[in-house]
Every structure is written in C-alpha cells, then in structure tokens.
C-alpha positions as a Markdown table, in Angstrom:
| # | Residue | x | y | z |
|---|---|---|---|---|
| 1 | Met | -65.5 | 31.0 | 7.3 |
| 2 | Ile | -61.8 | 29.0 | 7.0 |
| 3 | Asp | -59.8 | 29.8 | 3.9 |
| 4 | Phe | -59.1 | 26.6 | 1.9 |
| 5 | Lys | -57.4 | 28.5 | -0.6 |
| 6 | Lys | -54.8 | 30.0 | 1.7 |
| 7 | Tyr | -53.7 | 26.7 | 3.5 |
| 8 | Ile | -53.4 | 24.9 | -0.1 |
| 9 | Val | -51.7 | 27.7 | -1.0 |
| 10 | Ala | -49.3 | 28.0 | 1.9 |
| 11 | Phe | -49.1 | 23.6 | 1.9 |
| 12 | Ile | -47.8 | 23.5 | -1.7 |
| 13 | Ile | -44.8 | 26.0 | -0.8 |
| 14 | Thr | -43.4 | 24.7 | 1.9 |
| 15 | Ala | -43.8 | 21.6 | 0.2 |
| 16 | Phe | -42.1 | 22.9 | -2.6 |
| 17 | Ile | -39.5 | 24.5 | -0.5 |
| 18 | Phe | -38.5 | 21.2 | 0.8 |
| 19 | Gly | -39.0 | 19.5 | -2.3 |
| 20 | Thr | -35.8 | 21.7 | -3.6 |
| 21 | Ala | -33.6 | 21.5 | 0.0 |
| 22 | Ile | -33.7 | 18.2 | -0.4 |
| 23 | Phe | -32.9 | 17.6 | -4.2 |
| 24 | Val | -30.2 | 20.3 | -3.4 |
| 25 | Ser | -28.5 | 18.5 | -0.7 |
| 26 | Asn | -28.7 | 15.1 | -3.3 |
| 27 | Leu | -27.6 | 16.3 | -5.1 |
| 28 | Ile | -24.6 | 17.7 | -3.1 |
| 29 | Gly | -24.0 | 14.8 | -1.8 |
| 30 | Gln | -24.1 | 12.8 | -5.3 |
| 31 | Lys | -20.9 | 15.9 | -5.8 |
| 32 | Lys | -19.1 | 14.8 | -3.3 |
| 33 | Leu | -19.4 | 10.8 | -3.4 |
| 34 | Glu | -18.0 | 12.1 | -7.4 |
| 35 | Asp | -14.7 | 14.0 | -5.7 |
| 36 | Val | -13.9 | 11.1 | -3.4 |
| 37 | Arg | -14.3 | 8.4 | -6.3 |
| 38 | Ala | -12.3 | 10.2 | -8.6 |
| 39 | Ile | -9.0 | 10.4 | -6.0 |
| 40 | Glu | -9.4 | 7.3 | -5.7 |
| 41 | Asn | -9.3 | 6.7 | -9.2 |
| 42 | Arg | -6.2 | 9.3 | -9.3 |
| 43 | Val | -4.2 | 7.0 | -6.4 |
| 44 | Ala | -4.8 | 3.7 | -7.7 |
| 45 | Leu | -2.7 | 5.2 | -11.1 |
| 46 | Asp | -0.4 | 7.5 | -8.9 |
| 47 | Ile | 0.3 | 3.4 | -7.1 |
| 48 | Leu | 0.4 | 1.6 | -10.7 |
| 49 | Ser | 2.8 | 4.5 | -11.6 |
| 50 | Ser | 5.1 | 3.7 | -9.2 |
| 51 | Glu | 5.3 | 0.0 | -9.1 |
| 52 | Thr | 6.0 | 0.6 | -13.2 |
| 53 | Gln | 8.8 | 2.9 | -12.1 |
| 54 | Phe | 10.6 | 0.6 | -9.0 |
| 55 | Ala | 10.7 | -2.6 | -11.6 |
| 56 | Leu | 12.8 | 0.5 | -14.4 |
| 57 | Leu | 14.4 | 1.9 | -11.2 |
| 58 | Glu | 15.5 | -1.6 | -10.4 |
| 59 | Glu | 17.3 | -2.1 | -14.1 |
| 60 | Thr | 19.3 | 2.2 | -14.2 |
| 61 | Ser | 22.5 | 2.4 | -13.7 |
| 62 | Cys | 23.4 | 4.3 | -10.7 |
| 63 | Lys | 24.3 | 7.8 | -13.4 |
| 64 | Asp | 21.1 | 8.0 | -13.8 |
| 65 | Ile | 19.8 | 8.0 | -10.6 |
| 66 | Gly | 19.3 | 11.2 | -8.1 |
| 67 | Pro | 18.9 | 10.9 | -4.2 |
| 68 | Gly | 15.9 | 12.6 | -4.5 |
| 69 | Phe | 14.6 | 10.4 | -7.4 |
| 70 | Leu | 11.1 | 8.8 | -6.2 |
| 71 | Ser | 10.7 | 10.3 | -2.8 |
| 72 | Lys | 8.6 | 13.8 | -4.3 |
| 73 | Glu | 6.0 | 10.2 | -6.2 |
| 74 | Leu | 5.8 | 9.1 | -2.9 |
| 75 | Gly | 5.2 | 12.3 | -1.2 |
| 76 | Ser | 1.7 | 13.4 | -3.2 |
| 77 | Leu | 0.2 | 10.1 | -2.7 |
| 78 | Gly | 0.7 | 10.2 | 0.5 |
| 79 | Glu | -0.9 | 13.3 | 1.1 |
| 80 | Lys | -3.9 | 12.5 | -0.9 |
| 81 | Leu | -4.2 | 9.4 | 1.2 |
| 82 | Ala | -4.2 | 11.9 | 4.1 |
| 83 | Tyr | -7.0 | 13.7 | 2.4 |
| 84 | Ala | -8.4 | 10.3 | 1.6 |
| 85 | Glu | -9.2 | 9.1 | 5.0 |
| 86 | Asn | -10.8 | 11.9 | 6.2 |
| 87 | Gln | -13.3 | 11.8 | 3.9 |
| 88 | Thr | -16.3 | 10.0 | 5.7 |
| 89 | Glu | -17.6 | 9.1 | 1.7 |
| 90 | Phe | -14.8 | 7.1 | 0.9 |
| 91 | Asn | -15.3 | 3.2 | 0.7 |
| 92 | Ala | -13.8 | 1.9 | 3.7 |
| 93 | Gly | -12.5 | -1.5 | 1.8 |
| 94 | Asp | -11.3 | 1.0 | -0.8 |
| 95 | Leu | -9.7 | 2.6 | 1.2 |
| 96 | Glu | -7.8 | -0.4 | 3.4 |
| 97 | Tyr | -6.4 | -1.6 | -0.3 |
| 98 | Leu | -4.8 | 1.2 | -1.2 |
| 99 | Lys | -3.3 | 2.0 | 1.6 |
| 100 | Arg | -2.2 | -0.8 | 2.1 |
| 101 | Ser | -0.5 | -1.0 | -1.2 |
| 102 | Tyr | 1.1 | 2.1 | -0.7 |
| 103 | Phe | 3.2 | 1.2 | 3.2 |
| 104 | Leu | 4.2 | -1.1 | 0.8 |
| 105 | Leu | 5.2 | 1.1 | -2.4 |
| 106 | Glu | 6.6 | 2.7 | 0.4 |
| 107 | Ile | 9.3 | -0.6 | 2.1 |
| 108 | Lys | 10.0 | -1.1 | -1.4 |
| 109 | Asp | 11.4 | 2.0 | -2.4 |
| 110 | Tyr | 13.1 | 2.3 | 0.9 |
| 111 | Leu | 15.0 | -1.5 | 0.5 |
| 112 | Leu | 15.4 | -0.2 | -3.1 |
| 113 | Met | 16.8 | 3.0 | -2.1 |
| 114 | Lys | 18.9 | 1.2 | 0.6 |
| 115 | Arg | 20.8 | -1.0 | -2.4 |
| 116 | Leu | 21.7 | 1.5 | -4.1 |
| 117 | Thr | 23.4 | 3.3 | -1.2 |
| 118 | Glu | 25.6 | 0.1 | -0.7 |
| 119 | Lys | 26.0 | 0.3 | -5.2 |
| 120 | Cys | 25.9 | 3.8 | -6.3 |
| 121 | Gly | 26.8 | 5.3 | -2.9 |
| 122 | Ile | 23.9 | 7.6 | -3.1 |
| 123 | Arg | 24.0 | 8.6 | 1.1 |
| 124 | Pro | 19.7 | 9.6 | 1.5 |
| 125 | Thr | 17.9 | 10.4 | 5.3 |
| 126 | Phe | 15.8 | 7.7 | 5.6 |
| 127 | Ile | 12.7 | 9.1 | 8.5 |
| 128 | Leu | 10.5 | 5.5 | 9.4 |
| 129 | Tyr | 7.1 | 7.5 | 10.6 |
| 130 | Phe | 5.2 | 5.7 | 13.1 |
| 131 | Tyr | 1.5 | 6.9 | 13.5 |
| 132 | Ser | -2.1 | 6.4 | 14.9 |
| 133 | Thr | -5.5 | 6.7 | 13.0 |
| 134 | Gln | -7.1 | 3.9 | 16.2 |
| 135 | Glu | -6.3 | 6.4 | 19.0 |
| 136 | Lys | -6.6 | 9.6 | 19.9 |
| 137 | Cys | -2.8 | 11.2 | 18.9 |
| 138 | Glu | -2.8 | 15.0 | 18.4 |
| 139 | Asp | 1.3 | 15.2 | 18.2 |
| 140 | Cys | 0.9 | 12.7 | 15.4 |
| 141 | Glu | -0.9 | 14.9 | 12.9 |
| 142 | Arg | 0.8 | 17.6 | 13.9 |
| 143 | Met | 4.4 | 15.5 | 13.4 |
| 144 | Gly | 2.7 | 14.7 | 10.1 |
| 145 | Tyr | 3.1 | 18.4 | 9.1 |
| 146 | Val | 6.7 | 19.0 | 10.3 |
| 147 | Leu | 7.9 | 15.3 | 8.1 |
| 148 | Thr | 5.9 | 17.6 | 5.1 |
| 149 | Ala | 7.7 | 20.8 | 5.8 |
| 150 | Leu | 11.2 | 19.1 | 5.6 |
| 151 | Arg | 11.0 | 17.3 | 2.7 |
| 152 | Asp | 10.1 | 20.0 | 1.0 |
| 153 | Lys | 12.9 | 21.5 | 2.4 |
| 154 | Tyr | 15.1 | 18.9 | 2.0 |
| 155 | Gln | 15.5 | 16.7 | -1.4 |
| 156 | Asp | 18.2 | 14.0 | -0.1 |
| 157 | Leu | 15.0 | 13.2 | 3.0 |
| 158 | Arg | 13.0 | 9.9 | 2.2 |
| 159 | Val | 10.3 | 9.8 | 4.9 |
| 160 | Tyr | 8.1 | 7.2 | 4.5 |
| 161 | Ser | 5.2 | 7.1 | 6.9 |
| 162 | Phe | 3.3 | 4.1 | 8.7 |
| 163 | Asp | 0.4 | 3.5 | 10.5 |
| 164 | Tyr | 1.3 | 1.4 | 13.3 |
| 165 | His | -1.8 | -0.2 | 14.4 |
| 166 | Phe | -2.9 | -1.2 | 10.4 |
| 167 | Asp | -2.7 | -4.9 | 9.7 |
| 168 | Val | -0.2 | -5.3 | 7.2 |
| 169 | Gly | 2.3 | -8.5 | 7.8 |
| 170 | Ala | 5.0 | -6.1 | 5.9 |
| 171 | Val | 5.0 | -3.3 | 8.3 |
| 172 | Gly | 5.0 | -5.0 | 11.8 |
| 173 | Thr | 7.7 | -6.6 | 10.8 |
| 174 | Leu | 9.3 | -3.4 | 9.6 |
| 175 | Ile | 8.0 | -2.3 | 13.9 |
| 176 | Ser | 9.2 | -5.7 | 14.7 |
| 177 | Ile | 12.9 | -5.1 | 13.2 |
| 178 | Tyr | 13.6 | -1.7 | 15.3 |
| 179 | Lys | 11.7 | -2.7 | 18.2 |
| 180 | Val | 9.2 | 0.8 | 17.4 |
| 181 | Lys | 7.2 | 1.0 | 21.1 |
| 182 | Ser | 3.5 | 2.3 | 21.2 |
| 183 | Asp | 4.4 | 6.1 | 22.5 |
| 184 | Leu | 3.3 | 7.6 | 19.4 |
| 185 | Pro | 4.6 | 9.1 | 17.1 |
| 186 | Ala | 7.9 | 7.5 | 16.7 |
| 187 | Met | 11.0 | 7.6 | 14.3 |
| 188 | Ile | 13.3 | 6.1 | 13.3 |
| 189 | Ile | 16.0 | 8.3 | 11.8 |
| 190 | Asn | 18.9 | 6.2 | 10.2 |
| 191 | Gly | 18.5 | 3.9 | 12.8 |
| 192 | Leu | 18.1 | 6.4 | 15.3 |
| 193 | Thr | 14.8 | 6.1 | 17.5 |
| 194 | Tyr | 12.5 | 9.5 | 18.3 |
| 195 | Tyr | 9.9 | 9.0 | 20.2 |
| 196 | Gly | 7.4 | 12.3 | 20.8 |
| 197 | Phe | 6.5 | 15.6 | 18.5 |
| 198 | Arg | 9.2 | 17.5 | 17.6 |
| 199 | Ser | 9.0 | 20.8 | 15.7 |
| 200 | Val | 11.3 | 21.6 | 12.4 |
| 201 | Glu | 14.0 | 22.9 | 14.4 |
| 202 | Asp | 14.7 | 20.5 | 17.5 |
| 203 | Leu | 15.3 | 18.2 | 14.6 |
| 204 | Glu | 17.7 | 20.2 | 13.0 |
| 205 | Lys | 19.4 | 20.9 | 16.2 |
| 206 | Thr | 19.7 | 17.1 | 18.0 |
| 207 | Val | 19.1 | 14.8 | 15.1 |
| 208 | Pro | 22.7 | 14.1 | 13.4 |
| 209 | Ala | 22.0 | 13.2 | 10.3 |
| 210 | Leu | 19.1 | 15.8 | 9.6 |
| 211 | Lys | 22.6 | 18.7 | 11.4 |
| 212 | Glu | 24.4 | 16.7 | 8.8 |
| 213 | Leu | 21.0 | 17.9 | 5.9 |
| 214 | Ala | 20.8 | 22.0 | 7.7 |
| 215 | Ala | 24.8 | 22.5 | 7.1 |
| 216 | Lys | 25.1 | 21.4 | 3.7 |
| 217 | Val | 22.2 | 23.8 | 2.4 |
| 218 | Lys | 23.4 | 26.6 | 4.3 |
| 219 | Ala | 26.8 | 26.1 | 2.5 |
| 220 | Ala | 25.5 | 26.2 | -0.8 |
| 221 | Glu | 23.0 | 28.8 | 0.1 |
| 222 | Lys | 26.5 | 31.0 | 1.4 |
| 223 | Ala | 28.6 | 29.5 | -1.6 |
| 224 | Thr | 25.4 | 31.2 | -4.0 |
| 225 | Thr | 25.8 | 34.7 | -2.2 |
| 226 | Ser | 29.1 | 34.4 | -2.7 |
| 227 | Thr | 29.4 | 34.1 | -6.0 |
| 228 | Pro | 30.6 | 37.4 | -7.9 |
| 229 | Lys | 28.3 | 37.9 | -11.1 |
| 230 | Ile | 29.8 | 37.4 | -14.1 |
| 231 | Asn | 28.7 | 40.8 | -16.7 |
C-alpha cells in the first residue's frame, strides 16, 4: 500500500527548500543592485564635486595650487567607474552618461593644468592613456594597473584614461589631434606617443619625463636620509 503521507511530507520539505533558495537568491540580487546603485550615486556626486572645483580653480591664484591638486579626486572617480564597468547589474544608460561626464572632466582638467603650467610655472607630467572595452585587450587592463601604481608614486604625474571607441566628440578630437592609432593600449606622455604594454620599470627607464620624475624622487629620498638628526 502506498504511503501518501511520506510523499506529501517530502513534497512539502522540497517545496520549502526550493522556496527558501529562491528567496535568498532574490535577496542577494537585490543587495547587489542596491550596492551598484550606491556606487552610481557616489560617482554622480563626485562628478558634481569636481565640476565645482574646476569653477573654483579658475578663480584661484597660483600660490594656492599645487601640481597634484585635483589628480587624486579624478583617480578615485576613475577607479569607481572601472568597478562599475565590470558590474552586469549596472544600468547601461547610466554608465554611459557617467563615463561621458568623467571623460569630459578629465579633458577639462588637462586643459586647465596646461593653462596653469603656462601661467604658474607648474610642470606636471601628462599621460593621456587610451584603452578599449569593445574588444579583448588584456594588455589594456595590465597597463591600467601600471599607470595606477605610477600615479600613486609620483605626485606630479597626471594620468587621464579614455576609452578609445567611446562615442564622445571631445575624445575623438583628442585622438585626432595626437594621431593615436587603434593599436592599443596607447599613451601620449608629454607629447610623445607609446604603444603596447610597458612595465613601471620600463617606463621609468625609457620615457624622459618619467626618468626625470624618478630622479627627483631619488634625490629627495637621498636628501632626507642624509640630513643629520638634531637631538
């Protein structure tokens, strides 16, 4: 004789486990969406903050501006956007808007710093870095880590990253001005063009502007260690 009670109990237990799994999965998915949306809101706020800083900087005197004044803010913003690009839950339209805003902020910072270089005698090193997200480019990702390390190492270094294939007119104009080929990754370092992956050590040894920065840092470190302590 068939024991229907066993089947009913087994069905109830199975249904409970299945329902719990669906509930937990939905809960985790919702949490991920909330996390991504929080990042989106922070990036949008950072962009607004940077826009305000640009307006203030244009009215600021030379004595109040250092070479690394805004680079850290842009660097932090870029890292948030890079994270958002890898999140499938991120709204594509929102991400495109944020990237467009970020690229335009970078170009505004680049032009502003070039003006300040002429006006205030500041001599930062500029790196315009072009990468691609439309096609497989493992060297682009590796190059991004190298440039982040360099930016953290040198205060006078300003790194601006642009998606080569992103549809925004100002980036296209930048590519046209410097005649950047689609052989990515590509870098314009103080007007000189470099293609392909380069390590930190390679860049510091072969790029004149970075050799100068490395020498300045070594000289400063040497001066610090050779200064006698006063008891």
